[in-house]
PyMOL commands that place a pseudoatom at each C-alpha (Angstrom):
pseudoatom trace, name=CA, resn=MET, resi=1, chain=A, elem=C, hetatm=0, pos=[-4.987, 8.152, 17.957]
pseudoatom trace, name=CA, resn=ALA, resi=2, chain=A, elem=C, hetatm=0, pos=[-1.638, 9.980, 18.590]
pseudoatom trace, name=CA, resn=VAL, resi=3, chain=A, elem=C, hetatm=0, pos=[-0.865, 10.687, 14.545]
pseudoatom trace, name=CA, resn=PRO, resi=4, chain=A, elem=C, hetatm=0, pos=[2.795, 10.866, 14.158]
pseudoatom trace, name=CA, resn=GLU, resi=5, chain=A, elem=C, hetatm=0, pos=[4.377, 13.815, 12.447]
pseudoatom trace, name=CA, resn=VAL, resi=6, chain=A, elem=C, hetatm=0, pos=[4.675, 13.199, 8.080]
pseudoatom trace, name=CA, resn=THR, resi=7, chain=A, elem=C, hetatm=0, pos=[6.827, 14.831, 6.105]
pseudoatom trace, name=CA, resn=ILE, resi=8, chain=A, elem=C, hetatm=0, pos=[6.825, 14.152, 2.497]
pseudoatom trace, name=CA, resn=GLU, resi=9, chain=A, elem=C, hetatm=0, pos=[9.851, 12.932, 2.894]
pseudoatom trace, name=CA, resn=THR, resi=10, chain=A, elem=C, hetatm=0, pos=[9.005, 10.266, 5.650]
pseudoatom trace, name=CA, resn=LEU, resi=11, chain=A, elem=C, hetatm=0, pos=[5.952, 9.446, 3.339]
pseudoatom trace, name=CA, resn=LYS, resi=12, chain=A, elem=C, hetatm=0, pos=[7.763, 8.618, 0.644]
pseudoatom trace, name=CA, resn=ALA, resi=13, chain=A, elem=C, hetatm=0, pos=[10.466, 6.136, 2.855]
pseudoatom trace, name=CA, resn=ALA, resi=14, chain=A, elem=C, hetatm=0, pos=[7.555, 4.758, 4.541]
pseudoatom trace, name=CA, resn=MET, resi=15, chain=A, elem=C, hetatm=0, pos=[6.381, 3.838, 1.015]
pseudoatom trace, name=CA, resn=THR, resi=16, chain=A, elem=C, hetatm=0, pos=[9.397, 2.693, -0.263]
pseudoatom trace, name=CA, resn=ASN, resi=17, chain=A, elem=C, hetatm=0, pos=[9.785, 0.473, 2.693]
pseudoatom trace, name=CA, resn=ILE, resi=18, chain=A, elem=C, hetatm=0, pos=[6.757, -0.765, 1.957]
pseudoatom trace, name=CA, resn=VAL, resi=19, chain=A, elem=C, hetatm=0, pos=[7.144, -1.804, -1.733]
pseudoatom trace, name=CA, resn=THR, resi=20, chain=A, elem=C, hetatm=0, pos=[10.658, -3.480, -0.530]
pseudoatom trace, name=CA, resn=ALA, resi=21, chain=A, elem=C, hetatm=0, pos=[8.658, -5.560, 1.638]
pseudoatom trace, name=CA, resn=LEU, resi=22, chain=A, elem=C, hetatm=0, pos=[6.283, -6.577, -0.383]
pseudoatom trace, name=CA, resn=ASN, resi=23, chain=A, elem=C, hetatm=0, pos=[8.848, -7.503, -2.905]
pseudoatom trace, name=CA, resn=THR, resi=24, chain=A, elem=C, hetatm=0, pos=[10.892, -10.062, -0.052]
pseudoatom trace, name=CA, resn=PRO, resi=25, chain=A, elem=C, hetatm=0, pos=[10.677, -13.359, -1.314]
pseudoatom trace, name=CA, resn=GLU, resi=26, chain=A, elem=C, hetatm=0, pos=[8.810, -14.462, 1.593]
pseudoatom trace, name=CA, resn=ASN, resi=27, chain=A, elem=C, hetatm=0, pos=[5.771, -12.172, 0.856]
pseudoatom trace, name=CA, resn=ALA, resi=28, chain=A, elem=C, hetatm=0, pos=[6.520, -12.101, -2.955]
pseudoatom trace, name=CA, resn=GLN, resi=29, chain=A, elem=C, hetatm=0, pos=[5.760, -16.215, -2.740]
pseudoatom trace, name=CA, resn=LYS, resi=30, chain=A, elem=C, hetatm=0, pos=[2.763, -15.391, -0.183]
pseudoatom trace, name=CA, resn=LEU, resi=31, chain=A, elem=C, hetatm=0, pos=[1.124, -12.967, -2.817]
pseudoatom trace, name=CA, resn=SER, resi=32, chain=A, elem=C, hetatm=0, pos=[1.764, -14.910, -6.108]
pseudoatom trace, name=CA, resn=GLU, resi=33, chain=A, elem=C, hetatm=0, pos=[-0.209, -17.523, -4.318]
pseudoatom trace, name=CA, resn=ALA, resi=34, chain=A, elem=C, hetatm=0, pos=[-3.104, -15.373, -3.500]
pseudoatom trace, name=CA, resn=LYS, resi=35, chain=A, elem=C, hetatm=0, pos=[-3.361, -14.291, -6.878]
pseudoatom trace, name=CA, resn=GLU, resi=36, chain=A, elem=C, hetatm=0, pos=[-3.273, -17.465, -8.697]
pseudoatom trace, name=CA, resn=ARG, resi=37, chain=A, elem=C, hetatm=0, pos=[-6.119, -18.505, -6.045]
pseudoatom trace, name=CA, resn=SER, resi=38, chain=A, elem=C, hetatm=0, pos=[-7.886, -15.289, -6.503]
pseudoatom trace, name=CA, resn=GLY, resi=39, chain=A, elem=C, hetatm=0, pos=[-7.884, -15.836, -10.478]
pseudoatom trace, name=CA, resn=ASN, resi=40, chain=A, elem=C, hetatm=0, pos=[-9.476, -12.867, -11.986]
pseudoatom trace, name=CA, resn=ASP, resi=41, chain=A, elem=C, hetatm=0, pos=[-11.897, -12.354, -9.759]
pseudoatom trace, name=CA, resn=VAL, resi=42, chain=A, elem=C, hetatm=0, pos=[-11.736, -8.979, -8.349]
pseudoatom trace, name=CA, resn=LEU, resi=43, chain=A, elem=C, hetatm=0, pos=[-13.978, -9.373, -5.408]
pseudoatom trace, name=CA, resn=LYS, resi=44, chain=A, elem=C, hetatm=0, pos=[-11.517, -12.668, -4.719]
pseudoatom trace, name=CA, resn=MET, resi=45, chain=A, elem=C, hetatm=0, pos=[-8.868, -10.573, -5.165]
pseudoatom trace, name=CA, resn=MET, resi=46, chain=A, elem=C, hetatm=0, pos=[-10.132, -8.199, -2.296]
pseudoatom trace, name=CA, resn=GLN, resi=47, chain=A, elem=C, hetatm=0, pos=[-11.031, -10.944, 0.101]
pseudoatom trace, name=CA, resn=ILE, resi=48, chain=A, elem=C, hetatm=0, pos=[-7.366, -12.763, -0.558]
pseudoatom trace, name=CA, resn=VAL, resi=49, chain=A, elem=C, hetatm=0, pos=[-4.686, -10.529, -1.443]
pseudoatom trace, name=CA, resn=PHE, resi=50, chain=A, elem=C, hetatm=0, pos=[-6.311, -7.559, 0.024]
pseudoatom trace, name=CA, resn=PRO, resi=51, chain=A, elem=C, hetatm=0, pos=[-5.628, -8.331, 3.539]
pseudoatom trace, name=CA, resn=ILE, resi=52, chain=A, elem=C, hetatm=0, pos=[-1.587, -9.336, 2.538]
pseudoatom trace, name=CA, resn=VAL, resi=53, chain=A, elem=C, hetatm=0, pos=[-0.805, -6.238, 1.743]
pseudoatom trace, name=CA, resn=MET, resi=54, chain=A, elem=C, hetatm=0, pos=[-2.692, -4.361, 4.140]
pseudoatom trace, name=CA, resn=GLN, resi=55, chain=A, elem=C, hetatm=0, pos=[-0.839, -6.400, 6.809]
pseudoatom trace, name=CA, resn=VAL, resi=56, chain=A, elem=C, hetatm=0, pos=[2.650, -5.782, 4.907]
pseudoatom trace, name=CA, resn=GLN, resi=57, chain=A, elem=C, hetatm=0, pos=[1.916, -2.166, 5.546]
pseudoatom trace, name=CA, resn=MET, resi=58, chain=A, elem=C, hetatm=0, pos=[0.569, -2.159, 8.569]
pseudoatom trace, name=CA, resn=ASP, resi=59, chain=A, elem=C, hetatm=0, pos=[4.043, -4.505, 9.620]
pseudoatom trace, name=CA, resn=VAL, resi=60, chain=A, elem=C, hetatm=0, pos=[5.734, -1.541, 8.039]
pseudoatom trace, name=CA, resn=ILE, resi=61, chain=A, elem=C, hetatm=0, pos=[4.139, 1.901, 9.330]
pseudoatom trace, name=CA, resn=LYS, resi=62, chain=A, elem=C, hetatm=0, pos=[4.372, 0.771, 12.937]
pseudoatom trace, name=CA, resn=ASN, resi=63, chain=A, elem=C, hetatm=0, pos=[7.850, 1.742, 12.263]
pseudoatom trace, name=CA, resn=TYR, resi=64, chain=A, elem=C, hetatm=0, pos=[7.111, 5.189, 11.631]
pseudoatom trace, name=CA, resn=GLY, resi=65, chain=A, elem=C, hetatm=0, pos=[5.067, 6.055, 14.915]
pseudoatom trace, name=CA, resn=TYR, resi=66, chain=A, elem=C, hetatm=0, pos=[1.434, 4.350, 13.555]
pseudoatom trace, name=CA, resn=PRO, resi=67, chain=A, elem=C, hetatm=0, pos=[-0.269, 2.521, 16.230]
pseudoatom trace, name=CA, resn=GLU, resi=68, chain=A, elem=C, hetatm=0, pos=[-0.575, -0.799, 15.069]
pseudoatom trace, name=CA, resn=GLY, resi=69, chain=A, elem=C, hetatm=0, pos=[-3.957, -2.178, 13.606]
pseudoatom trace, name=CA, resn=ARG, resi=70, chain=A, elem=C, hetatm=0, pos=[-7.127, -0.493, 11.975]
pseudoatom trace, name=CA, resn=GLU, resi=71, chain=A, elem=C, hetatm=0, pos=[-6.644, 2.800, 13.253]
pseudoatom trace, name=CA, resn=GLY, resi=72, chain=A, elem=C, hetatm=0, pos=[-3.027, 3.209, 12.291]
pseudoatom trace, name=CA, resn=ILE, resi=73, chain=A, elem=C, hetatm=0, pos=[-3.175, 2.021, 8.383]
pseudoatom trace, name=CA, resn=THR, resi=74, chain=A, elem=C, hetatm=0, pos=[-6.315, 4.296, 8.028]
pseudoatom trace, name=CA, resn=CYS, resi=75, chain=A, elem=C, hetatm=0, pos=[-4.832, 7.216, 9.250]
pseudoatom trace, name=CA, resn=PHE, resi=76, chain=A, elem=C, hetatm=0, pos=[-1.654, 6.447, 7.183]
pseudoatom trace, name=CA, resn=VAL, resi=77, chain=A, elem=C, hetatm=0, pos=[-3.625, 5.696, 3.774]
pseudoatom trace, name=CA, resn=GLN, resi=78, chain=A, elem=C, hetatm=0, pos=[-5.385, 9.036, 4.707]
pseudoatom trace, name=CA, resn=GLN, resi=79, chain=A, elem=C, hetatm=0, pos=[-1.798, 10.831, 4.997]
pseudoatom trace, name=CA, resn=VAL, resi=80, chain=A, elem=C, hetatm=0, pos=[-0.917, 9.134, 1.396]
pseudoatom trace, name=CA, resn=ARG, resi=81, chain=A, elem=C, hetatm=0, pos=[-3.830, 10.309, -0.469]
pseudoatom trace, name=CA, resn=LYS, resi=82, chain=A, elem=C, hetatm=0, pos=[-3.471, 14.000, 1.114]
pseudoatom trace, name=CA, resn=LEU, resi=83, chain=A, elem=C, hetatm=0, pos=[0.021, 13.996, 0.033]
pseudoatom trace, name=CA, resn=GLU, resi=84, chain=A, elem=C, hetatm=0, pos=[-0.256, 12.401, -3.471]
pseudoatom trace, name=CA, resn=LEU, resi=85, chain=A, elem=C, hetatm=0, pos=[-2.201, 14.763, -4.874]
pseudoatom trace, name=CA, resn=MET, resi=86, chain=A, elem=C, hetatm=0, pos=[0.763, 17.213, -4.246]
pseudoatom trace, name=CA, resn=ASN, resi=87, chain=A, elem=C, hetatm=0, pos=[3.800, 14.710, -4.799]
pseudoatom trace, name=CA, resn=ALA, resi=88, chain=A, elem=C, hetatm=0, pos=[4.317, 12.870, -7.823]
pseudoatom trace, name=CA, resn=GLU, resi=89, chain=A, elem=C, hetatm=0, pos=[6.745, 10.416, -6.074]
pseudoatom trace, name=CA, resn=ILE, resi=90, chain=A, elem=C, hetatm=0, pos=[4.431, 9.130, -3.411]
pseudoatom trace, name=CA, resn=ARG, resi=91, chain=A, elem=C, hetatm=0, pos=[1.497, 8.961, -5.713]
pseudoatom trace, name=CA, resn=GLN, resi=92, chain=A, elem=C, hetatm=0, pos=[3.495, 6.525, -7.600]
pseudoatom trace, name=CA, resn=LEU, resi=93, chain=A, elem=C, hetatm=0, pos=[4.645, 4.716, -4.815]
pseudoatom trace, name=CA, resn=ASN, resi=94, chain=A, elem=C, hetatm=0, pos=[1.227, 4.687, -3.940]
pseudoatom trace, name=CA, resn=THR, resi=95, chain=A, elem=C, hetatm=0, pos=[0.258, 3.421, -7.669]
pseudoatom trace, name=CA, resn=GLN, resi=96, chain=A, elem=C, hetatm=0, pos=[2.663, 0.590, -7.014]
pseudoatom trace, name=CA, resn=VAL, resi=97, chain=A, elem=C, hetatm=0, pos=[1.221, -0.607, -3.851]
pseudoatom trace, name=CA, resn=ARG, resi=98, chain=A, elem=C, hetatm=0, pos=[-2.199, -0.652, -4.998]
pseudoatom trace, name=CA, resn=SER, resi=99, chain=A, elem=C, hetatm=0, pos=[-1.407, -2.445, -7.847]
pseudoatom trace, name=CA, resn=TYR, resi=100, chain=A, elem=C, hetatm=0, pos=[-0.928, -5.631, -5.838]
pseudoatom trace, name=CA, resn=PHE, resi=101, chain=A, elem=C, hetatm=0, pos=[-4.385, -5.765, -4.775]
pseudoatom trace, name=CA, resn=LEU, resi=102, chain=A, elem=C, hetatm=0, pos=[-5.995, -4.005, -8.505]
pseudoatom trace, name=CA, resn=PRO, resi=103, chain=A, elem=C, hetatm=0, pos=[-3.843, -5.371, -11.200]
pseudoatom trace, name=CA, resn=TRP, resi=104, chain=A, elem=C, hetatm=0, pos=[-4.931, -2.810, -13.525]
pseudoatom trace, name=CA, resn=LEU, resi=105, chain=A, elem=C, hetatm=0, pos=[-3.784, 0.193, -12.363]
pseudoatom trace, name=CA, resn=LYS, resi=106, chain=A, elem=C, hetatm=0, pos=[0.077, -1.089, -12.907]
pseudoatom trace, name=CA, resn=ASP, resi=107, chain=A, elem=C, hetatm=0, pos=[-1.108, -0.600, -17.487]
pseudoatom trace, name=CA, resn=ASN, resi=108, chain=A, elem=C, hetatm=0, pos=[-2.183, 2.975, -15.880]
pseudoatom trace, name=CA, resn=SER, resi=109, chain=A, elem=C, hetatm=0, pos=[-0.151, 4.064, -13.806]
pseudoatom trace, name=CA, resn=ALA, resi=110, chain=A, elem=C, hetatm=0, pos=[-0.620, 7.973, -15.413]
pseudoatom trace, name=CA, resn=MET, resi=111, chain=A, elem=C, hetatm=0, pos=[-4.483, 7.731, -14.220]
pseudoatom trace, name=CA, resn=ASP, resi=112, chain=A, elem=C, hetatm=0, pos=[-5.591, 10.343, -12.288]
pseudoatom trace, name=CA, resn=LEU, resi=113, chain=A, elem=C, hetatm=0, pos=[-6.684, 8.525, -8.599]
pseudoatom trace, name=CA, resn=SER, resi=114, chain=A, elem=C, hetatm=0, pos=[-7.678, 11.610, -7.065]
pseudoatom trace, name=CA, resn=PRO, resi=115, chain=A, elem=C, hetatm=0, pos=[-11.222, 11.500, -4.981]
for i in range(1, 115): cmd.bond("trace and resi %d" % i, "trace and resi %d" % (i + 1))
show_as sticks, trace
zoom trace
């Protein structure tokens, strides 16, 4: 797999575009309906909401040179996890993206998410 050259600025741009894409009226409606169907069930949230968020991420990151599909998203997420340890803005953006399918993160954005 060809991994794109990644900089903190490129990663910030990609993450910002993901957040923007998640907030488009179409995606916001899909996510709202999915969250409603999921209720407070974490398993259902991961089965219904998580795939929508991942699809939006995949649609955005292909514009940054990542391969389409699972391979690209895996590489992207690994790079985000690595660089969020060094950059508070990337960490905040990642927390924001993750809060779409892990809603309790909204209330605890200062939580240390390092492995």
